[in-house]
C-alpha positions as CSV (number, residue, x, y, z in Angstrom):
1,M,86.0,20.4,67.2
2,S,85.5,24.5,66.9
3,E,82.1,26.2,67.8
4,I,81.9,26.8,64.3
5,E,82.0,22.9,62.9
6,L,79.9,22.9,66.2
7,Y,77.3,24.7,64.7
8,Q,77.3,23.8,60.9
9,Q,76.9,20.2,62.1
10,K,73.7,20.6,64.6
11,I,72.5,23.0,61.2
12,A,72.9,20.0,58.5
13,A,71.4,18.0,61.8
14,C,67.6,20.4,62.0
15,E,67.7,20.0,57.9
16,Q,67.8,16.3,58.2
17,E,65.6,16.2,60.6
18,I,63.3,18.4,58.7
19,G,63.0,15.8,55.7
20,K,61.9,13.2,57.7
21,G,58.4,14.8,58.3
22,I,58.6,16.3,54.2
23,I,59.5,14.5,52.2
24,G,60.6,15.7,49.0
25,Q,60.6,19.6,48.8
26,R,64.6,19.7,50.0
27,E,65.1,22.9,48.0
28,M,62.1,24.8,49.8
29,I,63.8,22.9,53.2
30,R,67.2,24.4,52.3
31,Q,66.0,27.8,51.2
32,V,63.7,28.2,54.6
33,M,66.4,27.2,56.6
34,L,68.6,29.7,54.8
35,A,66.5,32.5,55.7
36,M,66.0,31.1,58.9
37,L,69.5,32.1,59.4
38,S,69.8,34.9,58.0
39,G,66.9,36.3,60.0
40,G,64.9,37.1,56.6
41,N,60.8,36.3,56.6
42,V,59.8,34.5,53.5
43,L,56.6,33.9,51.2
44,L,55.6,30.1,50.3
45,E,53.9,30.5,46.6
46,G,52.3,27.2,45.7
47,M,49.6,24.7,45.1
48,P,47.8,23.4,48.8
49,G,47.9,20.7,49.9
50,L,52.0,20.9,49.1
51,G,53.1,20.5,53.4
52,K,53.5,24.1,53.3
53,T,51.7,23.7,57.5
54,M,53.5,21.3,58.5
55,L,57.1,22.4,57.0
56,V,56.0,25.5,59.3
57,R,55.3,23.1,62.6
58,T,57.9,20.7,61.9
59,V,60.6,24.1,61.8
60,G,58.9,25.1,64.8
61,Q,59.6,21.6,66.5
62,V,63.0,21.3,64.9
63,F,64.1,24.9,66.7
64,Q,62.3,24.1,69.9
65,L,60.5,27.5,68.8
66,S,56.9,28.5,69.8
67,F,54.5,28.2,66.3
68,K,51.0,30.7,65.6
69,R,49.3,30.2,63.0
70,I,46.5,32.8,61.1
71,Q,44.3,32.0,58.3
72,F,44.0,35.3,56.5
73,T,40.4,35.7,55.5
74,P,38.4,39.1,54.1
75,D,37.3,40.0,57.3
76,L,40.5,40.1,59.2
77,M,41.3,42.9,61.5
78,P,44.6,44.0,62.2
79,S,43.5,43.4,65.6
80,D,43.6,39.5,65.5
81,V,46.8,39.8,64.2
82,T,48.9,41.9,66.6
83,G,46.4,42.0,69.7
84,T,44.6,44.9,71.8
85,N,43.5,47.0,74.5
86,I,41.2,45.7,76.4
87,M,39.5,47.1,79.6
88,V,39.5,45.0,82.9
89,K,38.0,45.9,86.0
90,E,39.9,45.6,89.4
91,A,39.2,46.9,92.8
92,A,40.7,50.5,92.6
93,G,38.9,50.6,89.1
94,S,38.8,49.8,86.2
95,S,42.4,49.6,83.7
96,F,43.3,48.7,79.9
97,R,45.6,45.4,79.6
98,F,47.3,44.5,76.5
99,E,46.2,41.3,75.4
100,R,48.7,40.0,72.3
101,G,47.4,38.4,69.0
102,P,49.3,35.7,67.7
103,V,51.9,37.6,66.3
104,F,53.5,37.0,69.2
105,A,55.6,34.0,68.3
106,N,58.9,33.0,67.4
107,L,57.4,31.9,63.9
108,V,54.9,32.9,62.5
109,L,52.3,31.8,59.8
110,A,50.1,33.9,57.8
111,D,48.2,31.1,55.5
112,E,46.8,32.8,52.2
113,I,48.1,35.8,53.1
114,N,46.5,37.9,50.1
115,R,42.7,36.8,50.6
116,A,42.8,39.4,53.9
117,T,42.7,43.6,53.1
118,P,45.3,45.5,52.7
119,K,44.8,46.9,56.1
120,T,45.3,43.7,57.5
121,Q,48.8,43.4,55.5
122,S,49.9,46.0,56.3
123,A,50.0,44.9,60.5
124,L,52.6,42.6,60.0
125,L,55.1,45.6,58.2
126,E,56.4,46.8,61.5
127,A,56.4,43.4,63.3
128,M,58.4,42.1,59.7
129,Q,60.8,44.3,59.9
130,E,61.4,46.2,63.7
131,H,60.5,43.5,65.2
132,T,58.1,45.7,67.4
133,V,54.2,45.8,67.2
134,T,52.8,49.7,68.3
135,V,49.1,49.5,69.4
136,G,47.8,52.5,70.7
137,N,51.1,55.0,72.3
138,E,52.8,51.8,73.3
139,S,55.5,49.5,71.3
140,H,55.9,45.6,72.0
141,T,58.9,44.1,71.1
142,L,58.4,40.9,69.3
143,E,61.4,37.7,71.4
144,E,63.8,36.3,68.7
145,P,64.2,34.7,67.2
146,F,61.5,35.7,65.6
147,L,59.6,35.0,61.1
148,V,57.1,34.9,59.2
149,L,56.0,32.8,56.6
150,A,53.1,33.6,54.3
151,T,51.6,31.7,51.4
152,Q,49.9,32.5,48.5
153,N,48.1,30.8,46.0
154,P,49.3,31.2,42.6
155,I,46.3,30.4,40.9
156,E,43.8,31.3,42.5
157,Q,43.2,34.7,42.6
158,E,39.5,35.3,42.7
159,G,38.6,37.1,46.1
160,T,42.5,37.9,47.2
161,Y,44.1,41.2,47.6
162,P,47.4,40.9,45.5
163,L,50.8,42.2,48.0
164,P,52.0,45.5,47.7
165,E,55.5,45.8,46.6
166,A,56.5,47.4,50.0
167,Q,55.0,44.3,51.9
168,L,57.1,42.5,49.2
169,D,60.1,43.3,50.1
170,R,60.3,42.9,53.0
171,F,60.0,39.3,52.9
172,M,63.8,38.1,51.8
173,F,63.0,35.3,50.1
174,K,60.3,34.2,47.3
175,V,60.0,30.4,47.7
176,L,58.7,28.2,44.7
177,V,56.5,24.9,46.5
178,R,56.6,22.5,44.3
179,F,54.5,19.7,43.0
180,P,55.2,16.2,44.4
181,G,57.4,13.5,41.6
182,R,55.0,10.0,40.8
183,E,57.4,8.2,43.9
184,E,57.8,11.4,46.3
185,L,53.7,11.9,45.8
186,R,53.4,7.9,47.3
187,G,55.8,9.1,49.6
188,I,53.8,11.6,51.1
189,V,50.7,8.9,50.8
190,E,52.6,7.0,53.2
191,L,54.0,9.1,55.5
192,T,50.2,10.5,56.1
193,E,48.4,7.8,55.8
194,G,50.6,5.0,57.5
195,Q,50.2,3.7,61.1
196,Q,52.6,6.0,62.8
197,A,54.3,9.4,61.7
198,P,57.7,10.2,62.1
199,S,58.9,11.0,64.9
200,I,60.8,14.8,65.2
201,Q,63.4,15.4,67.2
202,S,64.5,18.8,68.8
203,I,68.3,19.7,67.8
204,M,67.7,23.2,68.1
205,D,67.2,26.1,70.5
206,G,65.9,29.7,70.0
207,G,69.1,30.7,71.9
208,E,71.6,28.4,69.6
209,L,69.7,29.5,66.0
210,L,70.9,33.5,67.0
211,K,74.4,32.3,67.7
212,A,74.5,30.8,64.0
213,R,73.3,34.1,62.9
214,E,75.7,35.5,64.8
215,L,78.8,33.5,63.1
216,I,77.6,33.7,60.0
217,S,77.2,36.9,60.4
218,S,80.9,37.1,60.7
219,I,82.0,35.1,57.5
220,P,84.2,37.6,55.5
221,I,83.0,38.5,51.5
222,A,85.9,39.1,49.7
223,E,85.9,42.2,47.4
224,A,85.0,40.6,43.7
225,V,81.9,38.4,45.4
226,M,80.4,42.0,46.8
227,N,81.2,43.3,43.1
228,Y,78.7,40.4,41.8
229,I,76.5,41.0,44.1
230,L,76.3,44.9,43.0
231,E,76.3,44.2,39.7
232,L,73.6,41.9,39.9
233,V,71.2,44.7,41.0
234,M,72.1,47.3,39.4
235,A,71.4,44.6,36.1
236,T,68.3,44.5,36.7
237,H,67.7,48.5,36.6
238,E,70.2,48.3,33.4
239,P,67.5,48.7,30.1
240,H,65.9,45.4,29.7
241,P,63.3,44.0,26.9
242,Y,61.0,42.2,30.3
243,I,62.0,44.8,33.2
244,R,60.3,47.5,33.8
245,E,61.4,48.1,37.8
246,G,63.6,46.4,39.2
247,A,65.3,45.1,42.4
248,S,65.6,47.9,45.8
249,P,68.4,48.0,48.1
250,R,67.1,45.2,50.8
251,A,67.5,42.8,47.6
252,A,71.6,43.7,48.0
253,Q,71.8,43.2,51.6
254,A,69.5,40.1,51.2
255,L,72.0,38.9,49.1
256,V,75.2,39.2,51.2
257,R,73.1,38.0,54.2
258,A,71.7,34.6,51.8
259,S,74.6,34.1,50.2
260,R,77.0,34.0,54.1
261,A,74.3,31.4,55.6
262,R,74.8,29.0,52.1
263,A,78.4,29.4,52.9
264,F,78.4,27.9,56.4
265,V,75.9,25.3,56.2
266,E,77.5,24.2,53.2
267,R,80.5,24.3,55.6
268,R,82.7,26.9,54.8
269,M,84.0,30.4,55.7
270,N,84.2,32.1,52.8
271,V,81.7,33.0,50.8
272,S,81.8,31.9,46.7
273,F,80.2,33.3,43.2
274,E,78.1,30.1,43.3
275,D,76.4,30.7,46.7
276,V,75.2,34.0,45.4
277,Q,74.0,32.8,42.2
278,S,71.9,29.9,43.5
279,V,70.1,32.3,46.1
280,A,69.9,35.1,43.9
281,Y,66.8,33.3,42.7
282,P,64.3,33.3,45.6
283,V,66.0,36.9,46.6
284,L,64.8,39.0,43.5
285,R,62.1,37.1,41.7
286,H,59.8,38.8,43.7
287,R,61.7,42.0,43.7
288,I,61.7,42.7,40.1
289,L,58.8,43.9,38.6
290,L,58.5,42.5,34.7
291,N,56.7,45.0,31.8
292,F,53.8,44.0,29.1
293,D,55.6,41.9,26.8
294,A,57.2,39.1,29.7
295,L,53.4,38.7,30.5
296,A,52.2,38.2,27.0
297,E,55.0,35.5,26.1
298,G,54.9,33.8,29.6
299,V,58.0,34.3,30.5
300,P,58.7,34.1,34.4
301,E,60.6,36.2,36.8
302,D,63.5,33.2,37.1
303,A,63.9,33.2,33.4
304,V,65.0,36.7,33.5
305,I,67.0,36.2,36.4
306,R,69.2,33.3,34.8
307,Q,69.5,35.6,31.7
308,I,71.3,38.0,33.9
309,I,73.1,35.7,35.4
310,E,73.8,34.2,32.5
311,A,75.5,38.1,31.1
312,K,77.9,38.9,34.3
313,E,79.4,35.0,34.8
314,K,81.5,36.4,31.1
315,R,83.0,39.6,33.4
316,I,85.8,39.5,36.0
317,Y,85.1,41.5,38.5
318,V,88.1,43.9,40.9
């Protein structure tokens, strides 16, 4: 068995193990896995009680990663996230020592991120993009792998501070957490109210996850597929009845990385058009800004993305 096949099997085992603790939500699990394999952050949007926190805990257990949860509230300060310098009295005199905040973990759950003030939200920007934290004149490097999973409630908007476009762009995926069906809901109740919780096994560790990312980054992309990715992003900047602003260059980067990860998970070493189409929705839905007409008519981002994909499917890329 080759190294690539071994890691493909391990990733499949991880996905199956995570599914033991999360009833249903297969699409959410798959998209979070793709983000982890691509080194990107995830914004989870869904109603309370749909298993978002349990998902992050389970992922940390399966990959043997350290996990910290930050409950974002209006009174949360940036230092409550990043940490702060504290004065320590010693025999030789007093000195300052950096006390690390909860952002110093492999997996950071930013729960209800839109409830914190913009100043506190921005405390995560450097960590999400550069994987460093700067306090005072010192920069501290975060341990790899590092991933932020943030949640927000799509309905209750009172007392919230919507995420600015610059911060939304730092999230590789925006994943919509759907309400479970009847049978899935029954399974959740039986699982949570049962006598014994399912035993979650550790499959991989942080080092193996980084190795999997290295293998994924080596997957080639045909020129036609690369052109297709560029055309999808450029299409969001063309005149459209519902789009006010198109996606940023990070969207193209995210499509490339996520498409490679999906191909790897599907046990292929080549990226297909289907891979690109599958990841286009979580990559683009938070990067395109809809105009008033779309909001007035109740047209969601996914419907606009679907229009773009269908319009491009009939063209040939060379």
